PDB file of N, CA, C and O in Angstrom:
ATOM      1  N   MET A   1      -9.738 -27.821  31.459  1.00  0.00           N
ATOM      2  CA  MET A   1      -8.912 -28.898  30.966  1.00  0.00           C
ATOM      3  C   MET A   1      -8.054 -28.379  29.811  1.00  0.00           C
ATOM      4  O   MET A   1      -8.538 -27.625  28.966  1.00  0.00           O
ATOM      5  N   SER A   2      -6.823 -28.769  29.777  1.00  0.00           N
ATOM      6  CA  SER A   2      -5.910 -28.376  28.712  1.00  0.00           C
ATOM      7  C   SER A   2      -5.520 -29.602  27.913  1.00  0.00           C
ATOM      8  O   SER A   2      -5.418 -30.704  28.451  1.00  0.00           O
ATOM      9  N   SER A   3      -5.303 -29.396  26.618  1.00  0.00           N
ATOM     10  CA  SER A   3      -4.869 -30.472  25.732  1.00  0.00           C
ATOM     11  C   SER A   3      -3.689 -29.995  24.907  1.00  0.00           C
ATOM     12  O   SER A   3      -3.514 -28.801  24.665  1.00  0.00           O
ATOM     13  N   LYS A   4      -2.890 -30.953  24.485  1.00  0.00           N
ATOM     14  CA  LYS A   4      -1.733 -30.635  23.666  1.00  0.00           C
ATOM     15  C   LYS A   4      -2.183 -30.427  22.222  1.00  0.00           C
ATOM     16  O   LYS A   4      -3.059 -31.134  21.725  1.00  0.00           O
ATOM     17  N   LEU A   5      -1.567 -29.438  21.551  1.00  0.00           N
ATOM     18  CA  LEU A   5      -1.896 -29.114  20.164  1.00  0.00           C
ATOM     19  C   LEU A   5      -0.597 -28.836  19.427  1.00  0.00           C
ATOM     20  O   LEU A   5       0.256 -28.095  19.914  1.00  0.00           O
ATOM     21  N   THR A   6      -0.451 -29.428  18.263  1.00  0.00           N
ATOM     22  CA  THR A   6       0.729 -29.169  17.440  1.00  0.00           C
ATOM     23  C   THR A   6       0.363 -28.172  16.361  1.00  0.00           C
ATOM     24  O   THR A   6      -0.606 -28.369  15.627  1.00  0.00           O
ATOM     25  N   LEU A   7       1.137 -27.098  16.263  1.00  0.00           N
ATOM     26  CA  LEU A   7       0.903 -26.066  15.258  1.00  0.00           C
ATOM     27  C   LEU A   7       2.127 -25.942  14.365  1.00  0.00           C
ATOM     28  O   LEU A   7       3.260 -26.108  14.817  1.00  0.00           O
ATOM     29  N   TYR A   8       1.892 -25.653  13.118  1.00  0.00           N
ATOM     30  CA  TYR A   8       2.979 -25.352  12.195  1.00  0.00           C
ATOM     31  C   TYR A   8       2.943 -23.864  11.920  1.00  0.00           C
ATOM     32  O   TYR A   8       1.990 -23.353  11.330  1.00  0.00           O
ATOM     33  N   ILE A   9       3.986 -23.168  12.349  1.00  0.00           N
ATOM     34  CA  ILE A   9       4.043 -21.712  12.269  1.00  0.00           C
ATOM     35  C   ILE A   9       5.369 -21.318  11.632  1.00  0.00           C
ATOM     36  O   ILE A   9       6.392 -21.968  11.853  1.00  0.00           O
ATOM     37  N   GLU A  10       5.345 -20.261  10.848  1.00  0.00           N
ATOM     38  CA  GLU A  10       6.559 -19.783  10.193  1.00  0.00           C
ATOM     39  C   GLU A  10       7.621 -19.434  11.230  1.00  0.00           C
ATOM     40  O   GLU A  10       7.313 -18.930  12.310  1.00  0.00           O
ATOM     41  N   ASP A  11       8.884 -19.712  10.879  1.00  0.00           N
ATOM     42  CA  ASP A  11      10.000 -19.506  11.809  1.00  0.00           C
ATOM     43  C   ASP A  11      10.074 -18.072  12.323  1.00  0.00           C
ATOM     44  O   ASP A  11      10.312 -17.856  13.511  1.00  0.00           O
ATOM     45  N   GLU A  12       9.874 -17.091  11.448  1.00  0.00           N
ATOM     46  CA  GLU A  12       9.953 -15.685  11.862  1.00  0.00           C
ATOM     47  C   GLU A  12       8.888 -15.352  12.892  1.00  0.00           C
ATOM     48  O   GLU A  12       9.136 -14.592  13.828  1.00  0.00           O
ATOM     49  N   LEU A  13       7.717 -15.917  12.720  1.00  0.00           N
ATOM     50  CA  LEU A  13       6.628 -15.659  13.666  1.00  0.00           C
ATOM     51  C   LEU A  13       6.915 -16.316  15.012  1.00  0.00           C
ATOM     52  O   LEU A  13       6.598 -15.752  16.059  1.00  0.00           O
ATOM     53  N   ILE A  14       7.507 -17.492  14.991  1.00  0.00           N
ATOM     54  CA  ILE A  14       7.861 -18.163  16.238  1.00  0.00           C
ATOM     55  C   ILE A  14       8.863 -17.319  17.023  1.00  0.00           C
ATOM     56  O   ILE A  14       8.729 -17.157  18.236  1.00  0.00           O
ATOM     57  N   ILE A  15       9.859 -16.786  16.332  1.00  0.00           N
ATOM     58  CA  ILE A  15      10.856 -15.941  16.989  1.00  0.00           C
ATOM     59  C   ILE A  15      10.180 -14.732  17.625  1.00  0.00           C
ATOM     60  O   ILE A  15      10.477 -14.374  18.765  1.00  0.00           O
ATOM     61  N   TYR A  16       9.267 -14.105  16.880  1.00  0.00           N
ATOM     62  CA  TYR A  16       8.560 -12.931  17.404  1.00  0.00           C
ATOM     63  C   TYR A  16       7.716 -13.288  18.627  1.00  0.00           C
ATOM     64  O   TYR A  16       7.740 -12.576  19.631  1.00  0.00           O
ATOM     65  N   VAL A  17       6.968 -14.395  18.540  1.00  0.00           N
ATOM     66  CA  VAL A  17       6.071 -14.761  19.643  1.00  0.00           C
ATOM     67  C   VAL A  17       6.875 -15.115  20.895  1.00  0.00           C
ATOM     68  O   VAL A  17       6.479 -14.764  22.007  1.00  0.00           O
ATOM     69  N   LYS A  18       7.989 -15.801  20.721  1.00  0.00           N
ATOM     70  CA  LYS A  18       8.829 -16.130  21.876  1.00  0.00           C
ATOM     71  C   LYS A  18       9.358 -14.863  22.540  1.00  0.00           C
ATOM     72  O   LYS A  18       9.372 -14.756  23.766  1.00  0.00           O
ATOM     73  N   LYS A  19       9.794 -13.904  21.723  1.00  0.00           N
ATOM     74  CA  LYS A  19      10.289 -12.633  22.261  1.00  0.00           C
ATOM     75  C   LYS A  19       9.164 -11.889  22.988  1.00  0.00           C
ATOM     76  O   LYS A  19       9.356 -11.385  24.094  1.00  0.00           O
ATOM     77  N   TYR A  20       7.995 -11.827  22.355  1.00  0.00           N
ATOM     78  CA  TYR A  20       6.832 -11.164  22.958  1.00  0.00           C
ATOM     79  C   TYR A  20       6.479 -11.807  24.299  1.00  0.00           C
ATOM     80  O   TYR A  20       6.249 -11.115  25.292  1.00  0.00           O
ATOM     81  N   ALA A  21       6.441 -13.144  24.312  1.00  0.00           N
ATOM     82  CA  ALA A  21       6.083 -13.867  25.529  1.00  0.00           C
ATOM     83  C   ALA A  21       7.087 -13.586  26.646  1.00  0.00           C
ATOM     84  O   ALA A  21       6.707 -13.388  27.800  1.00  0.00           O
ATOM     85  N   LYS A  22       8.359 -13.572  26.293  1.00  0.00           N
ATOM     86  CA  LYS A  22       9.393 -13.321  27.305  1.00  0.00           C
ATOM     87  C   LYS A  22       9.263 -11.909  27.870  1.00  0.00           C
ATOM     88  O   LYS A  22       9.362 -11.713  29.081  1.00  0.00           O
ATOM     89  N   GLU A  23       9.041 -10.921  26.993  1.00  0.00           N
ATOM     90  CA  GLU A  23       8.901  -9.528  27.437  1.00  0.00           C
ATOM     91  C   GLU A  23       7.705  -9.334  28.359  1.00  0.00           C
ATOM     92  O   GLU A  23       7.734  -8.493  29.257  1.00  0.00           O
ATOM     93  N   HIS A  24       6.654 -10.115  28.134  1.00  0.00           N
ATOM     94  CA  HIS A  24       5.432  -9.978  28.930  1.00  0.00           C
ATOM     95  C   HIS A  24       5.314 -11.045  30.020  1.00  0.00           C
ATOM     96  O   HIS A  24       4.275 -11.186  30.665  1.00  0.00           O
ATOM     97  N   LYS A  25       6.404 -11.790  30.209  1.00  0.00           N
ATOM     98  CA  LYS A  25       6.472 -12.828  31.249  1.00  0.00           C
ATOM     99  C   LYS A  25       5.316 -13.823  31.126  1.00  0.00           C
ATOM    100  O   LYS A  25       4.633 -14.139  32.100  1.00  0.00           O
ATOM    101  N   LEU A  26       5.123 -14.306  29.896  1.00  0.00           N
ATOM    102  CA  LEU A  26       4.098 -15.299  29.598  1.00  0.00           C
ATOM    103  C   LEU A  26       4.745 -16.462  28.862  1.00  0.00           C
ATOM    104  O   LEU A  26       5.842 -16.337  28.317  1.00  0.00           O
ATOM    105  N   SER A  27       4.060 -17.582  28.854  1.00  0.00           N
ATOM    106  CA  SER A  27       4.506 -18.690  28.011  1.00  0.00           C
ATOM    107  C   SER A  27       3.915 -18.487  26.610  1.00  0.00           C
ATOM    108  O   SER A  27       2.929 -17.771  26.434  1.00  0.00           O
ATOM    109  N   VAL A  28       4.534 -19.126  25.631  1.00  0.00           N
ATOM    110  CA  VAL A  28       4.004 -19.052  24.270  1.00  0.00           C
ATOM    111  C   VAL A  28       2.595 -19.648  24.245  1.00  0.00           C
ATOM    112  O   VAL A  28       1.710 -19.134  23.562  1.00  0.00           O
ATOM    113  N   SER A  29       2.396 -20.724  24.986  1.00  0.00           N
ATOM    114  CA  SER A  29       1.061 -21.335  25.059  1.00  0.00           C
ATOM    115  C   SER A  29       0.023 -20.355  25.578  1.00  0.00           C
ATOM    116  O   SER A  29      -1.099 -20.306  25.074  1.00  0.00           O
ATOM    117  N   LYS A  30       0.397 -19.574  26.589  1.00  0.00           N
ATOM    118  CA  LYS A  30      -0.535 -18.589  27.153  1.00  0.00           C
ATOM    119  C   LYS A  30      -0.845 -17.484  26.145  1.00  0.00           C
ATOM    120  O   LYS A  30      -1.984 -17.026  26.060  1.00  0.00           O
ATOM    121  N   VAL A  31       0.159 -17.051  25.383  1.00  0.00           N
ATOM    122  CA  VAL A  31      -0.058 -16.022  24.361  1.00  0.00           C
ATOM    123  C   VAL A  31      -1.056 -16.535  23.325  1.00  0.00           C
ATOM    124  O   VAL A  31      -2.005 -15.836  22.969  1.00  0.00           O
ATOM    125  N   VAL A  32      -0.837 -17.758  22.845  1.00  0.00           N
ATOM    126  CA  VAL A  32      -1.740 -18.337  21.842  1.00  0.00           C
ATOM    127  C   VAL A  32      -3.131 -18.528  22.443  1.00  0.00           C
ATOM    128  O   VAL A  32      -4.135 -18.233  21.794  1.00  0.00           O
ATOM    129  N   ASN A  33      -3.192 -19.017  23.670  1.00  0.00           N
ATOM    130  CA  ASN A  33      -4.477 -19.223  24.329  1.00  0.00           C
ATOM    131  C   ASN A  33      -5.240 -17.901  24.480  1.00  0.00           C
ATOM    132  O   ASN A  33      -6.443 -17.846  24.224  1.00  0.00           O
ATOM    133  N   ASN A  34      -4.544 -16.846  24.891  1.00  0.00           N
ATOM    134  CA  ASN A  34      -5.183 -15.537  25.037  1.00  0.00           C
ATOM    135  C   ASN A  34      -5.718 -15.026  23.706  1.00  0.00           C
ATOM    136  O   ASN A  34      -6.822 -14.486  23.632  1.00  0.00           O
ATOM    137  N   PHE A  35      -4.920 -15.203  22.657  1.00  0.00           N
ATOM    138  CA  PHE A  35      -5.353 -14.749  21.329  1.00  0.00           C
ATOM    139  C   PHE A  35      -6.600 -15.504  20.878  1.00  0.00           C
ATOM    140  O   PHE A  35      -7.566 -14.891  20.426  1.00  0.00           O
ATOM    141  N   LEU A  36      -6.585 -16.818  20.997  1.00  0.00           N
ATOM    142  CA  LEU A  36      -7.740 -17.612  20.562  1.00  0.00           C
ATOM    143  C   LEU A  36      -8.968 -17.319  21.417  1.00  0.00           C
ATOM    144  O   LEU A  36     -10.092 -17.325  20.914  1.00  0.00           O
ATOM    145  N   SER A  37      -8.760 -17.065  22.700  1.00  0.00           N
ATOM    146  CA  SER A  37      -9.886 -16.699  23.578  1.00  0.00           C
ATOM    147  C   SER A  37     -10.509 -15.381  23.151  1.00  0.00           C
ATOM    148  O   SER A  37     -11.728 -15.219  23.199  1.00  0.00           O
ATOM    149  N   SER A  38      -9.658 -14.425  22.727  1.00  0.00           N
ATOM    150  CA  SER A  38     -10.196 -13.133  22.293  1.00  0.00           C
ATOM    151  C   SER A  38     -11.020 -13.295  21.019  1.00  0.00           C
ATOM    152  O   SER A  38     -12.018 -12.597  20.836  1.00  0.00           O
ATOM    153  N   LEU A  39     -10.617 -14.200  20.143  1.00  0.00           N
ATOM    154  CA  LEU A  39     -11.415 -14.468  18.940  1.00  0.00           C
ATOM    155  C   LEU A  39     -12.764 -15.059  19.315  1.00  0.00           C
ATOM    156  O   LEU A  39     -13.796 -14.687  18.756  1.00  0.00           O
ATOM    157  N   GLN A  40     -12.746 -15.981  20.263  1.00  0.00           N
ATOM    158  CA  GLN A  40     -13.981 -16.611  20.705  1.00  0.00           C
ATOM    159  C   GLN A  40     -14.926 -15.590  21.338  1.00  0.00           C
ATOM    160  O   GLN A  40     -16.129 -15.618  21.080  1.00  0.00           O
ATOM    161  N   GLU A  41     -14.389 -14.687  22.165  1.00  0.00           N
ATOM    162  CA  GLU A  41     -15.216 -13.666  22.808  1.00  0.00           C
ATOM    163  C   GLU A  41     -15.873 -12.764  21.772  1.00  0.00           C
ATOM    164  O   GLU A  41     -17.049 -12.426  21.902  1.00  0.00           O
ATOM    165  N   LYS A  42     -15.124 -12.372  20.748  1.00  0.00           N
ATOM    166  CA  LYS A  42     -15.688 -11.513  19.709  1.00  0.00           C
ATOM    167  C   LYS A  42     -16.812 -12.220  18.975  1.00  0.00           C
ATOM    168  O   LYS A  42     -17.824 -11.600  18.649  1.00  0.00           O
ATOM    169  N   GLN A  43     -16.649 -13.515  18.710  1.00  0.00           N
ATOM    170  CA  GLN A  43     -17.693 -14.275  18.024  1.00  0.00           C
ATOM    171  C   GLN A  43     -18.937 -14.383  18.904  1.00  0.00           C
ATOM    172  O   GLN A  43     -20.059 -14.238  18.418  1.00  0.00           O
ATOM    173  N   GLU A  44     -18.740 -14.637  20.188  1.00  0.00           N
ATOM    174  CA  GLU A  44     -19.875 -14.784  21.099  1.00  0.00           C
ATOM    175  C   GLU A  44     -20.625 -13.474  21.269  1.00  0.00           C
ATOM    176  O   GLU A  44     -21.833 -13.482  21.508  1.00  0.00           O
ATOM    177  N   ASP A  45     -19.935 -12.357  21.151  1.00  0.00           N
ATOM    178  CA  ASP A  45     -20.577 -11.048  21.265  1.00  0.00           C
ATOM    179  C   ASP A  45     -21.204 -10.613  19.948  1.00  0.00           C
ATOM    180  O   ASP A  45     -21.780  -9.529  19.861  1.00  0.00           O
ATOM    181  N   ASN A  46     -21.094 -11.446  18.932  1.00  0.00           N
ATOM    182  CA  ASN A  46     -21.566 -11.134  17.582  1.00  0.00           C
ATOM    183  C   ASN A  46     -20.904  -9.893  17.012  1.00  0.00           C
ATOM    184  O   ASN A  46     -21.468  -9.205  16.161  1.00  0.00           O
ATOM    185  N   ARG A  47     -19.691  -9.617  17.495  1.00  0.00           N
ATOM    186  CA  ARG A  47     -18.928  -8.509  16.942  1.00  0.00           C
ATOM    187  C   ARG A  47     -18.069  -9.046  15.812  1.00  0.00           C
ATOM    188  O   ARG A  47     -17.487 -10.123  15.937  1.00  0.00           O
ATOM    189  N   PRO A  48     -17.982  -8.318  14.723  1.00  0.00           N
ATOM    190  CA  PRO A  48     -17.100  -8.786  13.655  1.00  0.00           C
ATOM    191  C   PRO A  48     -15.656  -8.732  14.108  1.00  0.00           C
ATOM    192  O   PRO A  48     -15.246  -7.812  14.816  1.00  0.00           O
ATOM    193  N   THR A  49     -14.890  -9.732  13.691  1.00  0.00           N
ATOM    194  CA  THR A  49     -13.483  -9.716  14.029  1.00  0.00           C
ATOM    195  C   THR A  49     -12.791  -8.663  13.174  1.00  0.00           C
ATOM    196  O   THR A  49     -13.199  -8.407  12.041  1.00  0.00           O
ATOM    197  N   SER A  50     -11.771  -8.071  13.705  1.00  0.00           N
ATOM    198  CA  SER A  50     -11.046  -7.052  12.959  1.00  0.00           C
ATOM    199  C   SER A  50      -9.559  -7.310  13.068  1.00  0.00           C
ATOM    200  O   SER A  50      -9.100  -8.120  13.874  1.00  0.00           O
ATOM    201  N   THR A  51      -8.837  -6.614  12.252  1.00  0.00           N
ATOM    202  CA  THR A  51      -7.389  -6.743  12.256  1.00  0.00           C
ATOM    203  C   THR A  51      -6.793  -5.377  12.556  1.00  0.00           C
ATOM    204  O   THR A  51      -7.487  -4.366  12.447  1.00  0.00           O
ATOM    205  N   PRO A  52      -5.529  -5.329  12.929  1.00  0.00           N
ATOM    206  CA  PRO A  52      -4.910  -4.024  13.180  1.00  0.00           C
ATOM    207  C   PRO A  52      -4.997  -3.087  11.978  1.00  0.00           C
ATOM    208  O   PRO A  52      -5.112  -1.873  12.148  1.00  0.00           O
ATOM    209  N   ILE A  53      -4.944  -3.637  10.768  1.00  0.00           N
ATOM    210  CA  ILE A  53      -5.021  -2.794   9.572  1.00  0.00           C
ATOM    211  C   ILE A  53      -6.397  -2.144   9.475  1.00  0.00           C
ATOM    212  O   ILE A  53      -6.501  -0.937   9.257  1.00  0.00           O
ATOM    213  N   THR A  54      -7.452  -2.940   9.637  1.00  0.00           N
ATOM    214  CA  THR A  54      -8.792  -2.352   9.548  1.00  0.00           C
ATOM    215  C   THR A  54      -9.057  -1.416  10.723  1.00  0.00           C
ATOM    216  O   THR A  54      -9.725  -0.393  10.569  1.00  0.00           O
ATOM    217  N   ASP A  55      -8.535  -1.767  11.893  1.00  0.00           N
ATOM    218  CA  ASP A  55      -8.693  -0.866  13.045  1.00  0.00           C
ATOM    219  C   ASP A  55      -8.029   0.480  12.786  1.00  0.00           C
ATOM    220  O   ASP A  55      -8.551   1.519  13.192  1.00  0.00           O
ATOM    221  N   SER A  56      -6.880   0.468  12.109  1.00  0.00           N
ATOM    222  CA  SER A  56      -6.169   1.722  11.852  1.00  0.00           C
ATOM    223  C   SER A  56      -6.914   2.591  10.839  1.00  0.00           C
ATOM    224  O   SER A  56      -6.738   3.809  10.825  1.00  0.00           O
ATOM    225  N   LEU A  57      -7.735   1.986  10.004  1.00  0.00           N
ATOM    226  CA  LEU A  57      -8.492   2.741   9.005  1.00  0.00           C
ATOM    227  C   LEU A  57      -9.788   3.319   9.556  1.00  0.00           C
ATOM    228  O   LEU A  57     -10.393   4.196   8.939  1.00  0.00           O
ATOM    229  N   LEU A  58     -10.208   2.836  10.700  1.00  0.00           N
ATOM    230  CA  LEU A  58     -11.459   3.275  11.291  1.00  0.00           C
ATOM    231  C   LEU A  58     -11.455   4.785  11.503  1.00  0.00           C
ATOM    232  O   LEU A  58     -10.577   5.319  12.181  1.00  0.00           O
ATOM    233  N   GLY A  59     -12.427   5.464  10.926  1.00  0.00           N
ATOM    234  CA  GLY A  59     -12.553   6.899  11.075  1.00  0.00           C
ATOM    235  C   GLY A  59     -11.765   7.706  10.060  1.00  0.00           C
ATOM    236  O   GLY A  59     -11.844   8.935  10.065  1.00  0.00           O
ATOM    237  N   SER A  60     -11.003   7.050   9.185  1.00  0.00           N
ATOM    238  CA  SER A  60     -10.172   7.790   8.235  1.00  0.00           C
ATOM    239  C   SER A  60     -10.997   8.489   7.156  1.00  0.00           C
ATOM    240  O   SER A  60     -10.539   9.466   6.563  1.00  0.00           O
ATOM    241  N   VAL A  61     -12.184   8.008   6.903  1.00  0.00           N
ATOM    242  CA  VAL A  61     -13.037   8.621   5.891  1.00  0.00           C
ATOM    243  C   VAL A  61     -13.783   9.814   6.469  1.00  0.00           C
ATOM    244  O   VAL A  61     -14.231  10.692   5.733  1.00  0.00           O
ATOM    245  N   GLY A  62     -13.909   9.840   7.757  1.00  0.00           N
ATOM    246  CA  GLY A  62     -14.672  10.916   8.387  1.00  0.00           C
ATOM    247  C   GLY A  62     -16.147  10.588   8.317  1.00  0.00           C
ATOM    248  O   GLY A  62     -16.536   9.422   8.242  1.00  0.00           O
ATOM    249  N   THR A  63     -16.953  11.614   8.343  1.00  0.00           N
ATOM    250  CA  THR A  63     -18.388  11.372   8.246  1.00  0.00           C
ATOM    251  C   THR A  63     -18.778  11.376   6.787  1.00  0.00           C
ATOM    252  O   THR A  63     -18.505  12.333   6.063  1.00  0.00           O
ATOM    253  N   LEU A  64     -19.401  10.332   6.367  1.00  0.00           N
ATOM    254  CA  LEU A  64     -19.775  10.145   4.979  1.00  0.00           C
ATOM    255  C   LEU A  64     -21.260   9.851   4.925  1.00  0.00           C
ATOM    256  O   LEU A  64     -21.748   8.950   5.606  1.00  0.00           O
ATOM    257  N   ASP A  65     -21.980  10.616   4.109  1.00  0.00           N
ATOM    258  CA  ASP A  65     -23.414  10.395   3.956  1.00  0.00           C
ATOM    259  C   ASP A  65     -23.618   9.212   3.023  1.00  0.00           C
ATOM    260  O   ASP A  65     -23.348   9.307   1.826  1.00  0.00           O
ATOM    261  N   THR A  66     -24.089   8.110   3.561  1.00  0.00           N
ATOM    262  CA  THR A  66     -24.288   6.907   2.756  1.00  0.00           C
ATOM    263  C   THR A  66     -25.760   6.640   2.480  1.00  0.00           C
ATOM    264  O   THR A  66     -26.141   5.510   2.175  1.00  0.00           O
ATOM    265  N   SER A  67     -26.577   7.658   2.583  1.00  0.00           N
ATOM    266  CA  SER A  67     -28.005   7.470   2.343  1.00  0.00           C
ATOM    267  C   SER A  67     -28.278   7.290   0.853  1.00  0.00           C
ATOM    268  O   SER A  67     -27.454   7.629   0.004  1.00  0.00           O
ATOM    269  N   LYS A  68     -29.430   6.760   0.571  1.00  0.00           N
ATOM    270  CA  LYS A  68     -29.855   6.546  -0.820  1.00  0.00           C
ATOM    271  C   LYS A  68     -29.960   7.885  -1.555  1.00  0.00           C
ATOM    272  O   LYS A  68     -29.592   7.992  -2.725  1.00  0.00           O
ATOM    273  N   GLU A  69     -30.457   8.887  -0.864  1.00  0.00           N
ATOM    274  CA  GLU A  69     -30.605  10.206  -1.469  1.00  0.00           C
ATOM    275  C   GLU A  69     -29.245  10.799  -1.842  1.00  0.00           C
ATOM    276  O   GLU A  69     -29.094  11.391  -2.910  1.00  0.00           O
ATOM    277  N   ALA A  70     -28.277  10.642  -0.974  1.00  0.00           N
ATOM    278  CA  ALA A  70     -26.930  11.155  -1.242  1.00  0.00           C
ATOM    279  C   ALA A  70     -26.336  10.460  -2.459  1.00  0.00           C
ATOM    280  O   ALA A  70     -25.661  11.095  -3.269  1.00  0.00           O
ATOM    281  N   TYR A  71     -26.579   9.183  -2.591  1.00  0.00           N
ATOM    282  CA  TYR A  71     -26.082   8.444  -3.750  1.00  0.00           C
ATOM    283  C   TYR A  71     -26.751   8.942  -5.027  1.00  0.00           C
ATOM    284  O   TYR A  71     -26.090   9.093  -6.055  1.00  0.00           O
ATOM    285  N   HIS A  72     -28.037   9.195  -4.970  1.00  0.00           N
ATOM    286  CA  HIS A  72     -28.753   9.718  -6.145  1.00  0.00           C
ATOM    287  C   HIS A  72     -28.227  11.102  -6.532  1.00  0.00           C
ATOM    288  O   HIS A  72     -28.070  11.403  -7.715  1.00  0.00           O
ATOM    289  N   ARG A  73     -27.952  11.950  -5.519  1.00  0.00           N
ATOM    290  CA  ARG A  73     -27.372  13.263  -5.816  1.00  0.00           C
ATOM    291  C   ARG A  73     -26.009  13.115  -6.478  1.00  0.00           C
ATOM    292  O   ARG A  73     -25.688  13.840  -7.420  1.00  0.00           O
ATOM    293  N   HIS A  74     -25.223  12.190  -5.995  1.00  0.00           N
ATOM    294  CA  HIS A  74     -23.914  11.929  -6.588  1.00  0.00           C
ATOM    295  C   HIS A  74     -24.052  11.510  -8.047  1.00  0.00           C
ATOM    296  O   HIS A  74     -23.315  11.999  -8.903  1.00  0.00           O
ATOM    297  N   LEU A  75     -24.980  10.616  -8.334  1.00  0.00           N
ATOM    298  CA  LEU A  75     -25.170  10.152  -9.719  1.00  0.00           C
ATOM    299  C   LEU A  75     -25.658  11.277 -10.627  1.00  0.00           C
ATOM    300  O   LEU A  75     -25.216  11.406 -11.769  1.00  0.00           O
ATOM    301  N   GLU A  76     -26.580  12.092 -10.100  1.00  0.00           N
ATOM    302  CA  GLU A  76     -27.080  13.202 -10.903  1.00  0.00           C
ATOM    303  C   GLU A  76     -25.949  14.172 -11.228  1.00  0.00           C
ATOM    304  O   GLU A  76     -25.842  14.637 -12.363  1.00  0.00           O
ATOM    305  N   LYS A  77     -25.116  14.480 -10.261  1.00  0.00           N
ATOM    306  CA  LYS A  77     -23.991  15.376 -10.481  1.00  0.00           C
ATOM    307  C   LYS A  77     -22.982  14.771 -11.447  1.00  0.00           C
ATOM    308  O   LYS A  77     -22.452  15.459 -12.319  1.00  0.00           O
ATOM    309  N   LYS A  78     -22.724  13.485 -11.284  1.00  0.00           N
ATOM    310  CA  LYS A  78     -21.738  12.810 -12.117  1.00  0.00           C
ATOM    311  C   LYS A  78     -22.166  12.750 -13.584  1.00  0.00           C
ATOM    312  O   LYS A  78     -21.339  12.938 -14.477  1.00  0.00           O
ATOM    313  N   TYR A  79     -23.443  12.491 -13.836  1.00  0.00           N
ATOM    314  CA  TYR A  79     -23.895  12.280 -15.204  1.00  0.00           C
ATOM    315  C   TYR A  79     -24.647  13.467 -15.796  1.00  0.00           C
ATOM    316  O   TYR A  79     -25.279  13.323 -16.843  1.00  0.00           O
ATOM    317  N   SER A  80     -24.600  14.606 -15.172  1.00  0.00           N
ATOM    318  CA  SER A  80     -25.294  15.764 -15.748  1.00  0.00           C
ATOM    319  C   SER A  80     -24.317  16.727 -16.394  1.00  0.00           C
ATOM    320  O   SER A  80     -24.727  17.757 -16.929  1.00  0.00           O
TER     321      SER A  80
END
């Protein structure tokens, strides 16, 4: 079942979404529906939601030892 929903969205974003929808041969409603469905799926999978910014940072630190012992070594080095 589908229902009507009124949204207030910034003009620049509306222009972008309309262009995106046209390029992908979708309606704006379908684009919004797909986006909201993806949020729901992530919640149901108990996966944290992420954004493109956080996704782009993934792996940028490399392998980092976050153990308690590593932290203690860091403190000893820092304050000795």
